[in-house]
C-alpha positions in Angstrom: 4.8 7.1 1.5 7.7 7.0 -0.8 8.6 10.6 -0.5 11.0 12.6 1.9 8.9 14.8 4.7 8.2 18.1 3.2 8.1 17.2 -0.4 7.0 19.7 -2.7 4.1 19.6 -5.3 6.5 18.9 -8.1 8.0 15.7 -6.2 4.2 14.7 -5.4 3.0 15.3 -9.0 6.0 13.0 -10.2 5.2 10.2 -7.9 1.5 10.2 -8.9 2.5 10.4 -12.6 4.9 7.3 -11.9 1.8 5.1 -10.1 -0.3 6.0 -13.3 2.4 4.8 -15.4 2.4 1.6 -13.9 -1.3 1.4 -14.4 -1.1 1.9 -18.0 1.8 -0.9 -18.0 4.5 1.7 -18.9 7.7 1.9 -17.6 7.5 2.7 -13.8 9.9 3.0 -10.9 7.3 2.5 -8.1 5.1 0.1 -10.1 1.2 -0.5 -9.3 0.0 1.4 -6.4 -3.5 1.9 -4.9 -4.2 4.7 -2.8 -5.5 4.9 0.8 -8.4 7.6 1.6 -10.8 8.1 4.3 -14.4 7.5 3.2 -15.9 10.6 1.9 -12.7 12.7 2.0 -9.9 13.1 -1.0 -7.1 13.4 1.1 -4.6 11.0 0.2 -3.4 9.3 3.5 -1.5 6.3 2.2 -0.7 3.8 -0.5 -0.2 0.0 -1.0 2.4 -0.8 -3.7 2.4 -4.0 -5.6 5.6 -5.7 -6.9 5.6 -8.6 -9.3 8.1 -11.3 -7.7 7.5 -13.9 -10.6 5.7 -17.1 -10.6 2.2 -15.6 -9.4 3.9 -14.1 -6.1 2.8 -10.4 -5.7 4.7 -8.4 -2.8 2.6 -5.7 -0.8 4.3 -2.5 0.1 2.3 -0.2 2.3 2.6 3.1 4.1 0.5 5.5 5.9 0.9 9.2 6.7 2.1 9.7 10.1 -1.0 11.7 11.2 -3.0 8.7 10.3 -1.0 5.8 11.7 -2.4 3.5 14.7 -5.8 3.8 13.3 -6.1 0.3 11.5 -5.7 2.0 7.8 -2.7 -0.3 7.0 -3.8 -3.4 8.3 -7.2 -2.8 6.4 -5.7 -1.7 3.4 -3.1 -4.5 3.2 -5.7 -7.1 3.9 -8.3 -5.9 1.2 -5.6 -5.8 -1.6 -4.4 -9.0 -0.7 -7.9 -10.5 -0.6 -8.7 -9.0 -4.1 -5.6 -10.2 -5.7 -6.2 -13.8 -4.4 -9.8 -14.0 -5.3 -9.6 -12.4 -8.6 -6.8 -14.4 -9.5 -4.2 -11.9 -10.0 -2.0 -13.7 -7.4 -1.5 -17.0 -6.2 0.4 -15.8 -3.4 0.8 -12.5 -1.6 4.2 -11.6 0.3 5.0 -8.9 3.0 8.8 -8.6 3.2 9.3 -6.7 6.5 12.7 -5.7 8.0 13.2 -7.3 11.3 13.5 -4.2 13.1 10.2 -2.7 11.6 8.2 -3.3 14.6 5.0 -1.2 13.1 4.9 -3.1 10.0 5.2 -6.5 11.8 2.1 -5.6 13.9 0.2 -4.5 10.6 1.1 -8.1 9.4 0.1 -10.0 12.6 -3.4 -8.5 13.0 -6.1 -10.9 12.8 -8.4 -10.2 9.6 -11.5 -9.9 11.9 -9.8 -6.5 13.2 -9.5 -4.9 9.9 -12.2 -2.1 10.2 -10.2 1.0 10.7 -10.9 3.4 13.7 -11.6 7.2 13.2 
């Protein structure tokens, strides 16, 4: 999540307002974001951000709250959003830019599509 650990309600509200501004095509620092929640729950457990790289290329940025990591949520969310962007023609290419030292994100990117169902 793009917030410091222990962020207060004001910081959380500002982040969500920024995401909503992105969806309204208004000025936004974070840009467009989709939230990740568990089925039948309203708790925000993660997000997938979309960055316009130009020329039909969209960069995906994802994050899952620490208590929910290791269950397949990042893999599932990234895969679903990438498929949506490509199938609907919103992007011709989807990119993940992952730091060479960020092993958890590398594992998410390398998972086969057949294993995108999250575990509980």
